[in-house]
All heavy atoms as an XYZ file, in Angstrom:
919
protein
N       0.824     -1.216      0.000
C       0.000      0.000      0.000
C       0.853      1.259      0.000
O       0.711      2.106     -0.859
N       1.806      1.334      0.967
C       2.594      2.557      1.082
C       3.516      2.759     -0.122
O       3.743      3.882     -0.529
C       3.422      2.567      2.395
O       4.120      1.323      2.487
C       2.531      2.748      3.597
N       4.042      1.645     -0.684
C       4.884      1.759     -1.887
C       4.108      2.447     -2.999
O       4.583      3.372     -3.640
C       5.333      0.370     -2.373
C       6.752      0.002     -1.993
C       7.744      1.154     -2.098
O       7.934      1.689     -3.208
O       8.331      1.517     -1.074
N       2.883      1.951     -3.192
C       2.028      2.465     -4.251
C       1.715      3.940     -4.019
O       1.787      4.744     -4.944
C       0.730      1.650     -4.291
C      -0.011      1.747     -5.599
C      -1.305      0.938     -5.570
O      -1.573      0.221     -4.618
N      -2.106      1.080     -6.607
N       1.405      4.294     -2.779
C       1.047      5.685     -2.485
C       2.266      6.597     -2.613
O       2.152      7.730     -3.051
C       0.408      5.805     -1.103
O       1.265      5.297     -0.113
N       3.449      6.066     -2.262
C       4.677      6.856     -2.426
C       4.912      7.143     -3.899
O       5.266      8.248     -4.285
C       5.867      6.079     -1.851
C       6.691      6.896     -0.873
C       7.896      6.129     -0.389
C       7.638      5.449      0.949
N       8.553      4.364      1.274
N       4.720      6.099     -4.716
C       4.910      6.246     -6.160
C       3.932      7.270     -6.725
O       4.271      8.056     -7.594
C       4.733      4.888     -6.854
C       5.729      4.722     -7.968
C       5.716      3.430     -8.755
N       4.565      2.582     -8.578
C       4.569      1.447     -7.868
N       5.653      1.058     -7.232
N       3.487      0.706     -7.799
N       2.725      7.251     -6.191
C       1.674      8.186     -6.611
C       2.142      9.631     -6.420
O       2.034     10.453     -7.322
C       0.426      7.925     -5.757
C      -0.925      8.303     -6.330
C      -1.371      7.262     -7.355
C      -1.947      8.371     -5.214
N       2.686      9.912     -5.245
C       3.163     11.265     -4.924
C       4.361     11.626     -5.805
O       4.430     12.723     -6.334
C       3.558     11.364     -3.435
C       2.378     11.015     -2.534
C       4.097     12.754     -3.107
C       1.347     12.070     -2.349
N       5.298     10.675     -5.966
C       6.476     10.936     -6.795
C       6.067     11.302     -8.222
O       6.597     12.240     -8.804
C       7.403      9.723     -6.814
C       8.325      9.668     -5.607
C       9.036      8.323     -5.469
O       9.068      7.542     -6.452
O       9.545      8.043     -4.374
N       5.150     10.514     -8.781
C       4.659     10.778    -10.139
C       4.054     12.182    -10.213
O       4.311     12.931    -11.151
C       3.589      9.748    -10.544
C       4.133      8.368    -10.836
C       5.092      8.334    -12.022
O       4.765      8.930    -13.065
O       6.170      7.724    -11.896
N       3.244     12.507     -9.224
C       2.571     13.811     -9.197
C       3.592     14.941     -9.119
O       3.450     15.957     -9.798
C       1.601     13.874     -8.017
N       4.617     14.745     -8.298
C       5.635     15.786     -8.157
C       6.434     15.955     -9.438
O       6.794     17.070     -9.811
C       6.530     15.504     -6.949
C       5.852     15.941     -5.649
C       6.567     15.496     -4.395
O       7.534     14.706     -4.487
O       6.148     15.931     -3.308
N       6.702     14.831    -10.122
C       7.390     14.896    -11.421
C       6.546     15.685    -12.408
O       7.025     16.570    -13.104
C       7.617     13.476    -11.967
C       9.074     13.065    -11.981
C       9.231     11.691    -12.601
C       9.803     10.720    -11.583
N       9.667      9.323    -11.972
N       5.258     15.346    -12.444
C       4.316     16.003    -13.359
C       4.262     17.508    -13.045
O       4.262     18.337    -13.941
C       2.940     15.347    -13.212
C       1.863     15.918    -14.083
C       1.875     15.342    -15.493
N       1.127     16.203    -16.397
C       1.674     17.089    -17.213
N       2.973     17.250    -17.255
N       0.930     17.834    -17.999
N       4.210     17.835    -11.763
C       4.146     19.226    -11.330
C       5.387     19.998    -11.784
O       5.286     21.116    -12.294
C       3.988     19.304     -9.813
N       6.550     19.377    -11.626
C       7.801     20.015    -12.039
C       7.795     20.258    -13.547
O       8.249     21.295    -14.027
C       8.990     19.143    -11.641
N       7.243     19.281    -14.273
C       7.145     19.382    -15.732
C       6.251     20.549    -16.115
O       6.600     21.359    -16.986
C       6.545     18.083    -16.254
C       7.036     17.634    -17.599
C       6.414     16.284    -17.971
O       5.638     15.697    -17.221
N       6.751     15.792    -19.147
N       5.092     20.648    -15.463
C       4.137     21.730    -15.744
C       4.817     23.080    -15.517
O       4.710     23.988    -16.340
C       2.875     21.599    -14.854
C       2.057     20.380    -15.275
C       2.015     22.866    -14.931
C       0.919     20.024    -14.324
N       5.520     23.194    -14.393
C       6.198     24.460    -14.071
C       7.288     24.786    -15.088
O       7.406     25.927    -15.529
C       6.799     24.391    -12.658
C       5.757     24.434    -11.575
C       6.377     24.630    -10.194
N       5.334     24.773     -9.196
C       4.958     23.794     -8.361
N       5.548     22.617     -8.404
N       3.997     24.006     -7.480
N       8.082     23.778    -15.459
C       9.183     23.995    -16.408
C       8.646     24.434    -17.768
O       9.192     25.349    -18.396
C      10.014     22.725    -16.539
N       7.568     23.777    -18.209
C       6.967     24.136    -19.495
C       6.464     25.578    -19.464
O       6.595     26.311    -20.440
C       5.824     23.178    -19.847
C       6.313     21.855    -20.423
C       5.250     20.774    -20.422
O       4.042     21.082    -20.282
O       5.624     19.590    -20.568
N       5.872     25.972    -18.364
C       5.347     27.333    -18.225
C       6.466     28.359    -18.282
O       6.328     29.410    -18.914
C       4.562     27.471    -16.929
N       7.583     28.054    -17.627
C       8.717     28.982    -17.642
C       9.216     29.155    -19.070
O       9.484     30.273    -19.517
C       9.852     28.488    -16.696
C      11.133     29.273    -16.916
C       9.402     28.613    -15.247
N       9.303     28.035    -19.809
C       9.732     28.108    -21.215
C       8.745     28.936    -22.032
O       9.142     29.791    -22.815
C       9.827     26.702    -21.815
C      11.223     26.125    -21.738
C      11.307     24.814    -22.498
C      12.127     23.801    -21.728
N      11.703     22.428    -21.935
N       7.465     28.674    -21.846
C       6.430     29.402    -22.586
C       6.488     30.893    -22.266
O       6.344     31.737    -23.148
C       5.052     28.832    -22.264
N       6.716     31.210    -20.994
C       6.794     32.605    -20.564
C       8.002     33.300    -21.207
O       7.893     34.438    -21.663
C       6.879     32.688    -19.041
N       9.125     32.592    -21.249
C      10.326     33.159    -21.873
C      10.087     33.421    -23.356
O      10.475     34.465    -23.881
C      11.524     32.217    -21.694
C      12.194     32.350    -20.334
C      13.181     31.220    -20.045
O      13.511     30.443    -20.975
O      13.608     31.102    -18.882
N       9.444     32.452    -24.021
C       9.122     32.613    -25.444
C       8.226     33.818    -25.662
O       8.472     34.650    -26.534
C       8.405     31.359    -25.975
C       9.266     30.497    -26.886
C       8.441     29.568    -27.763
N       7.287     28.976    -27.105
C       7.323     27.864    -26.362
N       8.462     27.206    -26.181
N       6.226     27.393    -25.796
N       7.173     33.907    -24.844
C       6.214     35.013    -24.959
C       6.921     36.346    -24.734
O       6.679     37.318    -25.454
C       5.080     34.836    -23.950
N       7.813     36.377    -23.752
C       8.538     37.612    -23.440
C       9.443     38.007    -24.608
O       9.467     39.173    -25.007
C       9.344     37.433    -22.155
C       9.839     38.748    -21.579
C      10.476     38.586    -20.216
N       9.469     38.611    -19.159
C       9.441     37.791    -18.114
N      10.349     36.861    -17.981
N       8.507     37.895    -17.201
N      10.154     37.017    -25.152
C      11.038     37.296    -26.294
C      10.252     37.867    -27.466
O      10.646     38.870    -28.060
C      11.743     36.000    -26.727
C      13.252     36.125    -26.736
C      13.922     34.842    -27.219
C      14.802     34.248    -26.130
N      15.120     32.847    -26.333
N       9.130     37.209    -27.783
C       8.304     37.651    -28.914
C       7.746     39.048    -28.677
O       7.789     39.900    -29.559
C       7.170     36.664    -29.170
C       7.625     35.379    -29.853
C       6.596     34.264    -29.779
O       5.399     34.531    -29.482
O       6.988     33.099    -30.012
N       7.216     39.275    -27.492
C       6.646     40.575    -27.152
C       7.660     41.695    -27.230
O       7.401     42.760    -27.792
N       8.834     41.428    -26.669
C       9.893     42.441    -26.673
C      10.408     42.692    -28.094
O      10.728     43.826    -28.449
C      11.036     42.025    -25.745
C      10.810     42.440    -24.307
C       9.708     41.978    -23.587
C      11.684     43.313    -23.673
C       9.491     42.367    -22.277
C      11.475     43.706    -22.356
C      10.372     43.222    -21.664
O      10.157     43.616    -20.363
N      10.476     41.634    -28.909
C      10.916     41.794    -30.301
C       9.935     42.685    -31.053
O      10.335     43.564    -31.818
C      11.033     40.424    -30.971
N       8.632     42.468    -30.810
C       7.614     43.313    -31.454
C       7.760     44.762    -31.010
O       7.639     45.684    -31.824
C       6.200     42.799    -31.132
C       5.730     41.710    -32.058
C       4.213     41.695    -32.249
N       3.476     41.700    -30.992
C       3.223     40.589    -30.266
N       3.660     39.410    -30.677
N       2.548     40.668    -29.149
N       8.017     44.965    -29.733
C       8.194     46.315    -29.203
C       9.406     46.990    -29.848
O       9.336     48.160    -30.231
C       8.349     46.263    -27.687
N      10.490     46.234    -29.975
C      11.697     46.772    -30.627
C      11.403     47.175    -32.065
O      11.848     48.234    -32.525
C      12.831     45.747    -30.603
C      13.375     45.522    -29.191
O      13.103     46.366    -28.309
O      14.055     44.498    -28.972
N      10.673     46.301    -32.788
C      10.318     46.594    -34.175
C       9.531     47.894    -34.279
O       9.803     48.714    -35.152
C       9.477     45.461    -34.770
C      10.287     44.347    -35.396
C       9.387     43.212    -35.860
O       8.252     43.069    -35.404
N       9.898     42.405    -36.774
N       8.566     48.046    -33.377
C       7.759     49.274    -33.355
C       8.662     50.504    -33.275
O       8.485     51.460    -34.011
C       6.827     49.274    -32.147
C       5.409     48.723    -32.292
C       4.698     48.790    -30.944
C       4.621     49.508    -33.333
N       9.589     50.449    -32.351
C      10.486     51.596    -32.143
C      11.390     51.829    -33.355
O      11.597     52.969    -33.770
C      11.333     51.378    -30.886
C      10.526     51.543    -29.615
C      11.329     51.314    -28.346
O      12.269     50.504    -28.360
O      11.005     51.957    -27.342
N      11.914     50.762    -33.924
C      12.822     50.902    -35.068
C      12.107     51.471    -36.292
O      12.662     52.285    -37.008
C      13.459     49.549    -35.403
C      14.595     49.186    -34.447
C      14.892     47.694    -34.443
O      14.369     46.954    -35.273
N      15.700     47.257    -33.494
N      10.871     50.999    -36.518
C      10.115     51.438    -37.692
C       9.957     52.952    -37.740
O       9.981     53.560    -38.802
C       8.726     50.791    -37.702
C       8.598     49.662    -38.697
C       7.176     49.166    -38.760
C       7.143     47.695    -39.144
N       5.952     47.024    -38.621
N       9.732     53.543    -36.574
C       9.415     54.973    -36.557
C      10.594     55.838    -36.116
O      10.427     57.018    -35.834
C       8.236     55.192    -35.632
O       8.530     54.631    -34.381
N      11.774     55.240    -36.075
C      12.945     55.973    -35.570
C      13.242     57.243    -36.386
O      13.730     58.220    -35.841
C      14.154     55.054    -35.547
N      12.937     57.207    -37.674
C      13.273     58.352    -38.540
C      12.317     59.527    -38.365
O      12.672     60.660    -38.658
C      13.302     57.909    -40.003
C      14.445     56.947    -40.301
C      14.336     56.374    -41.704
C      15.266     55.196    -41.911
N      14.715     53.966    -41.288
N      11.100     59.238    -37.909
C      10.095     60.286    -37.773
C       9.908     60.605    -36.279
O       9.318     59.810    -35.542
C       8.785     59.807    -38.411
C       7.669     60.824    -38.288
O       7.711     61.721    -37.457
N       6.659     60.677    -39.114
N      10.376     61.769    -35.830
C      10.355     62.103    -34.389
C       8.967     62.015    -33.757
O       8.831     61.506    -32.644
C      10.870     63.535    -34.340
C      11.576     63.743    -35.633
C      10.940     62.839    -36.633
N       7.925     62.490    -34.461
C       6.572     62.456    -33.890
C       6.081     61.013    -33.778
O       5.575     60.604    -32.735
C       5.604     63.323    -34.720
C       6.036     64.798    -34.579
C       4.166     63.139    -34.242
C       5.395     65.715    -35.598
N       6.278     60.259    -34.821
C       5.894     58.841    -34.791
C       6.704     58.092    -33.737
O       6.201     57.178    -33.087
C       6.089     58.218    -36.168
N       7.950     58.491    -33.578
C       8.837     57.824    -32.617
C       8.300     57.938    -31.193
O       8.374     56.991    -30.418
C      10.243     58.400    -32.718
N       7.748     59.112    -30.860
C       7.191     59.322    -29.515
C       6.019     58.361    -29.279
O       5.967     57.663    -28.262
C       6.748     60.787    -29.314
C       7.993     61.696    -29.324
C       5.996     60.948    -28.001
C       7.664     63.174    -29.441
N       5.122     58.296    -30.245
C       3.971     57.388    -30.140
C       4.437     55.940    -30.086
O       3.926     55.140    -29.295
C       3.030     57.607    -31.320
N       5.382     55.605    -30.919
C       5.890     54.234    -30.970
C       6.529     53.829    -29.647
O       6.366     52.706    -29.182
C       6.888     54.086    -32.108
N       7.253     54.774    -29.043
C       7.902     54.498    -27.755
C       6.852     54.150    -26.705
O       7.024     53.211    -25.933
C       8.713     55.722    -27.323
C      10.061     55.347    -26.755
C      10.809     56.591    -26.299
C      12.288     56.322    -26.104
N      12.977     55.886    -27.340
N       5.760     54.932    -26.688
C       4.668     54.664    -25.752
C       4.057     53.282    -26.000
O       3.844     52.521    -25.066
C       3.583     55.747    -25.871
C       3.861     56.995    -25.058
C       4.207     56.687    -23.605
O       3.366     56.062    -22.910
O       5.304     57.063    -23.159
N       3.758     53.007    -27.276
C       3.175     51.710    -27.638
C       4.108     50.571    -27.251
O       3.664     49.540    -26.729
C       2.892     51.644    -29.138
O       1.942     52.616    -29.493
N       5.385     50.758    -27.524
C       6.369     49.722    -27.208
C       6.433     49.472    -25.705
O       6.515     48.333    -25.254
C       7.734     50.128    -27.741
N       6.376     50.563    -24.953
C       6.416     50.452    -23.498
C       5.199     49.660    -22.985
O       5.325     48.765    -22.143
C       6.419     51.861    -22.889
C       6.876     51.907    -21.443
C       7.151     53.329    -21.018
C       6.425     53.673    -19.735
N       6.505     55.111    -19.432
N       4.020     50.011    -23.538
C       2.792     49.308    -23.162
C       2.894     47.824    -23.511
O       2.504     46.963    -22.725
C       1.592     49.938    -23.890
C       0.541     50.468    -22.928
C      -0.811     50.769    -23.535
N      -0.787     51.072    -24.965
C      -0.656     52.307    -25.481
N      -0.493     53.356    -24.694
N      -0.677     52.493    -26.793
N       3.423     47.572    -24.700
C       3.563     46.193    -25.173
C       4.475     45.382    -24.252
O       4.162     44.238    -23.909
C       4.104     46.204    -26.607
C       4.122     44.886    -27.375
C       2.733     44.257    -27.409
C       4.612     45.115    -28.796
N       5.574     46.000    -23.807
C       6.491     45.295    -22.902
C       5.815     45.014    -21.556
O       5.971     43.930    -20.994
C       7.773     46.114    -22.697
C       8.665     46.122    -23.917
C      10.034     46.741    -23.644
N      10.787     46.838    -24.892
C      10.900     47.957    -25.613
N      10.329     49.075    -25.197
N      11.585     47.963    -26.735
N       5.054     46.000    -21.066
C       4.339     45.821    -19.795
C       3.332     44.682    -19.905
O       3.269     43.804    -19.031
C       3.619     47.127    -19.385
O       4.574     48.183    -19.381
C       2.991     47.008    -18.014
N       2.550     44.690    -20.994
C       1.569     43.617    -21.236
C       2.264     42.261    -21.321
O       1.782     41.273    -20.767
C       0.802     43.883    -22.543
C      -0.238     44.980    -22.449
C      -1.313     44.686    -21.410
O      -1.907     43.580    -21.461
O      -1.560     45.540    -20.540
N       3.389     42.258    -22.025
C       4.153     41.022    -22.201
C       4.611     40.468    -20.859
O       4.461     39.278    -20.582
C       5.370     41.277    -23.117
O       4.887     41.657    -24.409
C       6.227     40.039    -23.260
N       5.143     41.337    -20.010
C       5.592     40.901    -18.683
C       4.438     40.334    -17.875
O       4.578     39.325    -17.190
C       6.229     42.074    -17.916
C       7.607     42.429    -18.470
O       8.213     41.585    -19.151
O       8.066     43.564    -18.227
N       3.289     41.028    -17.971
C       2.112     40.594    -17.233
C       1.691     39.193    -17.687
O       1.393     38.321    -16.872
C       0.967     41.598    -17.451
C       0.087     41.781    -16.214
C      -1.121     42.652    -16.481
C      -0.761     44.126    -16.694
N      -1.931     44.938    -17.093
N       1.680     39.007    -19.017
C       1.249     37.721    -19.553
C       2.216     36.610    -19.165
O       1.801     35.497    -18.813
C       1.127     37.798    -21.080
C       0.014     36.921    -21.591
C      -0.191     37.041    -23.085
N       0.152     35.787    -23.720
C       0.992     35.634    -24.727
N       1.602     36.677    -25.237
N       1.231     34.451    -25.234
N       3.498     36.910    -19.196
C       4.510     35.919    -18.835
C       4.342     35.499    -17.369
O       4.385     34.314    -17.044
C       5.907     36.471    -19.080
N       4.130     36.489    -16.501
C       3.920     36.209    -15.069
C       2.684     35.343    -14.872
O       2.665     34.420    -14.062
C       3.748     37.517    -14.296
C       5.007     37.987    -13.638
C       4.703     39.010    -12.541
C       5.891     39.919    -12.308
N       5.708     41.276    -12.802
N       1.627     35.693    -15.615
C       0.358     34.982    -15.516
C       0.527     33.513    -15.917
O       0.021     32.616    -15.238
C      -0.660     35.661    -16.425
C      -2.101     35.417    -16.038
C      -3.054     36.211    -16.943
O      -2.615     36.945    -17.834
N      -4.327     36.060    -16.730
N       1.252     33.288    -17.017
C       1.505     31.918    -17.472
C       2.150     31.097    -16.358
O       1.737     29.976    -16.081
C       2.439     31.930    -18.687
C       1.839     32.235    -20.045
C       2.941     32.427    -21.082
C       0.900     31.121    -20.498
N       3.139     31.691    -15.713
C       3.868     30.979    -14.665
C       2.987     30.739    -13.440
O       2.961     29.642    -12.884
C       5.170     31.732    -14.280
C       5.832     31.098    -13.063
C       6.128     31.744    -15.465
N       2.213     31.750    -13.031
C       1.407     31.576    -11.813
C       0.244     30.612    -12.038
O      -0.112     29.852    -11.144
C       0.932     32.922    -11.271
O      -0.140     33.422    -12.021
N      -0.329     30.617    -13.261
C      -1.395     29.646    -13.556
C      -0.839     28.222    -13.537
O      -1.471     27.314    -13.003
C      -2.032     29.948    -14.913
C      -3.086     31.041    -14.836
C      -3.540     31.532    -16.214
O      -3.207     30.878    -17.226
O      -4.193     32.581    -16.274
N       0.332     28.048    -14.101
C       0.968     26.731    -14.113
C       1.280     26.286    -12.694
O       1.134     25.114    -12.348
C       2.233     26.771    -14.950
N       1.689     27.235    -11.865
C       2.002     26.940    -10.475
C       0.774     26.403     -9.754
O       0.853     25.431     -9.004
C       2.493     28.225     -9.800
C       3.529     27.934     -8.743
O       4.412     27.098     -9.011
O       3.439     28.530     -7.659
N      -0.378     27.052    -10.020
C      -1.639     26.591     -9.431
C      -1.958     25.174     -9.886
O      -2.308     24.319     -9.079
C      -2.791     27.526     -9.826
C      -3.052     28.623     -8.812
C      -4.256     29.467     -9.227
C      -3.929     30.944     -9.133
N      -4.570     31.767    -10.142
N      -1.832     24.956    -11.208
C      -2.117     23.620    -11.762
C      -1.201     22.578    -11.156
O      -1.641     21.491    -10.779
C      -1.949     23.623    -13.283
C      -3.220     23.829    -14.053
C      -3.188     23.235    -15.454
N      -1.906     23.405    -16.150
C      -1.540     24.498    -16.809
N      -2.335     25.545    -16.868
N      -0.377     24.539    -17.429
N       0.081     22.906    -11.039
C       1.065     21.981    -10.498
C       0.731     21.621     -9.049
O       0.779     20.455     -8.665
C       2.462     22.579    -10.591
N       0.352     22.625     -8.273
C      -0.017     22.379     -6.874
C      -1.247     21.486     -6.786
O      -1.328     20.610     -5.921
C      -0.285     23.697     -6.152
O       0.890     24.468     -6.129
N      -2.213     21.706     -7.684
C      -3.423     20.887     -7.698
C      -3.084     19.425     -7.954
O      -3.618     18.534     -7.303
C      -4.392     21.376     -8.782
C      -5.349     22.455     -8.305
C      -6.152     23.054     -9.451
O      -5.862     22.837    -10.627
N      -7.157     23.825     -9.112
N      -2.187     19.197     -8.916
C      -1.787     17.825     -9.252
C      -1.240     17.118     -8.012
O      -1.621     15.991     -7.710
C      -0.726     17.828    -10.389
C      -0.079     16.467    -10.547
C      -1.365     18.252    -11.704
N      -0.374     17.805     -7.268
C       0.224     17.209     -6.070
C      -0.829     17.038     -4.971
O      -0.882     16.004     -4.302
C       1.428     18.035     -5.573
C       1.988     17.465     -4.279
C       2.510     18.066     -6.650
N      -1.697     18.041     -4.793
C      -2.754     17.944     -3.773
C      -3.654     16.746     -4.035
O      -3.990     16.002     -3.110
C      -3.604     19.226     -3.758
C      -2.861     20.390     -3.117
O      -1.839     20.140     -2.446
O      -3.310     21.538     -3.284
N      -4.064     16.582     -5.295
C      -4.910     15.446     -5.667
C      -4.229     14.132     -5.290
O      -4.862     13.247     -4.726
C      -5.185     15.446     -7.181
C      -6.171     16.504     -7.634
C      -7.558     16.329     -7.019
O      -8.098     15.200     -7.086
O      -8.093     17.298     -6.469
N      -2.955     14.031     -5.599
C      -2.210     12.804     -5.300
C      -2.167     12.561     -3.789
O      -2.330     11.432     -3.334
C      -0.797     12.891     -5.864
N      -1.967     13.628     -3.021
C      -1.929     13.480     -1.561
C      -3.281     13.011     -1.021
O      -3.347     12.190     -0.114
C      -1.526     14.797     -0.897
C      -0.064     15.113     -1.075
C       0.402     16.232     -0.162
N       1.656     16.813     -0.614
C       2.847     16.202     -0.541
N       2.918     14.993     -0.025
N       3.931     16.791     -0.989
N      -4.367     13.567     -1.599
C      -5.711     13.129     -1.183
C      -5.896     11.645     -1.475
O      -6.397     10.899     -0.641
C      -6.783     13.943     -1.929
C      -7.249     15.157     -1.170
C      -8.356     15.879     -1.923
C      -8.219     17.383     -1.757
N      -8.624     18.132     -2.941
N      -5.471     11.255     -2.693
C      -5.604      9.841     -3.061
C      -4.768      8.966     -2.143
O      -5.201      7.893     -1.736
C      -5.188      9.618     -4.521
C      -6.257      9.998     -5.510
C      -6.311      9.051     -6.699
N      -5.035      8.996     -7.428
C      -4.662      9.866     -8.360
N      -5.452     10.873     -8.694
N      -3.499      9.742     -8.964
N      -3.583      9.457     -1.790
C      -2.711      8.706     -0.889
C      -3.396      8.506      0.460
O      -3.418      7.406      1.007
C      -1.388      9.436     -0.692
C      -0.437      8.679      0.219
C       0.694      9.527      0.768
O       0.492     10.736      0.977
O       1.779      8.972      0.994
N      -3.975      9.583      0.979
C      -4.657      9.506      2.281
C      -5.799      8.490      2.229
O      -5.990      7.704      3.154
C      -5.186     10.879      2.676
N      -6.545      8.509      1.110
C      -7.633      7.544      0.934
C      -7.094      6.117      0.944
O      -7.619      5.248      1.631
C      -8.336      7.781     -0.405
C      -9.600      8.600     -0.304
C     -10.102      9.005     -1.689
O      -9.431      8.796     -2.695
N     -11.275      9.589     -1.734
N      -6.035      5.902      0.158
C      -5.452      4.573      0.073
C      -4.983      4.094      1.436
O      -5.208      2.951      1.816
C      -4.269      4.573     -0.909
C      -4.695      4.498     -2.358
S      -3.385      5.045     -3.483
C      -2.329      3.605     -3.477
N      -4.354      4.979      2.194
C      -3.831      4.610      3.504
C      -4.963      4.282      4.468
O      -4.878      3.320      5.217
C      -2.949      5.721      4.077
C      -1.609      5.925      3.356
C      -0.864      7.103      3.943
C      -0.750      4.673      3.400
N      -6.041      5.069      4.431
C      -7.134      4.796      5.366
C      -7.860      3.498      4.982
O      -8.280      2.745      5.850
C      -8.106      5.975      5.453
O      -8.941      6.017      4.323
N      -7.950      3.230      3.663
C      -8.543      1.958      3.242
C      -7.656      0.793      3.666
O      -8.145     -0.230      4.133
C      -8.748      1.938      1.720
C     -10.008      2.664      1.300
C     -10.024      2.995     -0.199
O      -9.293      2.336     -0.972
O     -10.766      3.916     -0.584
N      -6.358      0.970      3.539
C      -5.409     -0.076      3.937
C      -5.505     -0.314      5.445
O      -5.465     -1.447      5.909
C      -3.990      0.321      3.550
N      -5.656      0.773      6.196
C      -5.770      0.664      7.651
C      -7.034     -0.108      8.020
O      -7.013     -0.966      8.901
C      -5.786      2.048      8.285
N      -8.139      0.202      7.321
C      -9.398     -0.521      7.573
C      -9.216     -2.006      7.308
O      -9.619     -2.847      8.099
C     -10.511      0.032      6.672
C     -11.268      1.188      7.294
C     -12.406      1.616      6.383
C     -12.601      3.124      6.455
N     -12.918      3.723      5.161
N      -8.579     -2.291      6.153
C      -8.338     -3.697      5.810
C      -7.460     -4.349      6.870
O      -7.690     -5.470      7.269
C      -7.671     -3.808      4.435
C      -8.659     -3.746      3.294
C      -8.058     -4.309      2.006
N      -6.797     -3.634      1.641
C      -6.743     -2.494      0.954
N      -7.850     -1.894      0.547
N      -5.579     -1.946      0.664
N      -6.451     -3.604      7.330
C      -5.554     -4.114      8.357
C      -6.304     -4.439      9.632
O      -6.093     -5.485     10.245
N      -7.231     -3.565     10.047
C      -8.034     -3.791     11.253
C      -8.832     -5.068     11.120
O      -8.908     -5.872     12.041
C      -9.009     -2.621     11.483
C      -8.281     -1.407     12.056
O      -7.109     -1.566     12.453
O      -8.875     -0.320     12.088
N      -9.463     -5.267      9.965
C     -10.275     -6.465      9.743
C      -9.411     -7.718      9.838
O      -9.786     -8.692     10.478
C     -10.963     -6.394      8.378
C     -12.142     -5.421      8.376
C     -12.555     -5.025      6.963
O     -11.950     -5.450      5.984
N     -13.585     -4.202      6.863
N      -8.217     -7.667      9.250
C      -7.306     -8.813      9.294
C      -6.900     -9.100     10.732
O      -6.935    -10.253     11.176
C      -6.035     -8.522      8.460
O      -6.435     -8.026      7.185
C      -5.204     -9.777      8.264
N      -6.567     -8.045     11.471
C      -6.164     -8.208     12.868
C      -7.300     -8.842     13.670
O      -7.085     -9.775     14.439
C      -5.789     -6.835     13.486
O      -4.893     -6.170     12.596
C      -5.129     -7.002     14.832
N      -8.530     -8.331     13.487
C      -9.690     -8.884     14.206
C      -9.874    -10.352     13.865
O     -10.124    -11.182     14.741
C     -10.947     -8.096     13.844
C     -11.043     -6.759     14.575
C     -12.469     -6.234     14.569
C     -12.519     -4.846     15.204
N     -12.177     -3.784     14.213
N      -9.749    -10.685     12.583
C      -9.923    -12.071     12.152
C      -8.868    -12.962     12.805
O      -9.180    -14.046     13.295
C      -9.824    -12.166     10.634
N      -7.634    -12.478     12.848
C      -6.546    -13.246     13.458
C      -6.801    -13.421     14.952
O      -6.602    -14.501     15.498
C      -5.198    -12.558     13.244
C      -4.610    -12.648     11.836
C      -3.376    -11.775     11.720
C      -4.259    -14.086     11.483
N      -7.255    -12.366     15.622
C      -7.550    -12.451     17.054
C      -8.648    -13.475     17.292
O      -8.611    -14.247     18.240
C      -7.965    -11.090     17.601
C      -6.766    -10.185     17.876
C      -7.170     -8.725     18.111
O      -8.382     -8.442     18.114
O      -6.271     -7.903     18.272
N      -9.640    -13.465     16.412
C     -10.731    -14.438     16.504
C     -10.188    -15.851     16.421
O     -10.590    -16.730     17.209
N      -9.235    -16.089     15.535
C      -8.651    -17.426     15.379
C      -7.883    -17.832     16.620
O      -8.012    -18.945     17.101
C      -7.720    -17.449     14.160
C      -8.466    -17.556     12.844
C      -7.555    -17.300     11.657
O      -6.346    -17.116     11.827
N      -8.124    -17.274     10.479
N      -7.075    -16.904     17.177
C      -6.272    -17.269     18.350
C      -7.184    -17.567     19.532
O      -6.880    -18.437     20.336
C      -5.262    -16.163     18.724
O      -5.944    -14.915     18.788
C      -4.146    -16.074     17.708
N      -8.313    -16.858     19.636
C      -9.263    -17.143     20.719
C      -9.747    -18.580     20.600
O      -9.860    -19.286     21.575
C     -10.458    -16.197     20.661
C     -10.083    -14.818     21.212
O      -8.999    -14.728     21.829
O     -10.842    -13.853     21.019
N     -10.068    -18.972     19.361
C     -10.598    -20.307     19.138
C      -9.549    -21.352     19.496
O      -9.868    -22.379     20.066
C     -11.026    -20.476     17.678
C     -12.526    -20.600     17.575
C     -13.015    -20.609     16.161
N     -13.038    -19.234     15.635
C     -12.682    -18.861     14.403
N     -12.330    -19.751     13.529
N     -12.721    -17.609     14.047
N      -8.291    -21.092     19.193
C      -7.227    -22.031     19.486
C      -7.115    -22.245     20.988
O      -6.995    -23.359     21.461
C      -5.873    -21.553     18.894
C      -4.720    -22.461     19.323
C      -5.963    -21.538     17.379
N      -7.186    -21.138     21.714
C      -7.133    -21.227     23.177
C      -8.359    -21.978     23.619
O      -8.517    -22.638     24.528
C      -7.176    -19.815     23.783
C      -5.758    -19.234     23.861
C      -5.750    -17.967     24.679
N      -4.869    -16.996     24.011
C      -5.233    -15.759     23.719
N      -6.403    -15.277     24.011
N      -4.370    -14.961     23.132
């Protein structure tokens, strides 16, 4: 019983680590893409001073949005990862309490037999 429940938790923790790692990669990708777009905006209008001012503002907004989205990706994944582990712990607790119940029944049955022997 305990071997199985230990494996359950280990699997869940592996899965959780995977979810988090994937999110970090996705966030980095999103950040790179967002920042590249912001850079392009600024470069396009570099020759025109009035356009450059507007572009700088847009680029700044884009970078802020990008950071927000990257953070969100990571925190959502963190929630999902925690849920995976919590679920496994709940299942483990269930398995252990069922095993304990079974153990009690076995013990009672054995005690019943020893009484009869006496």
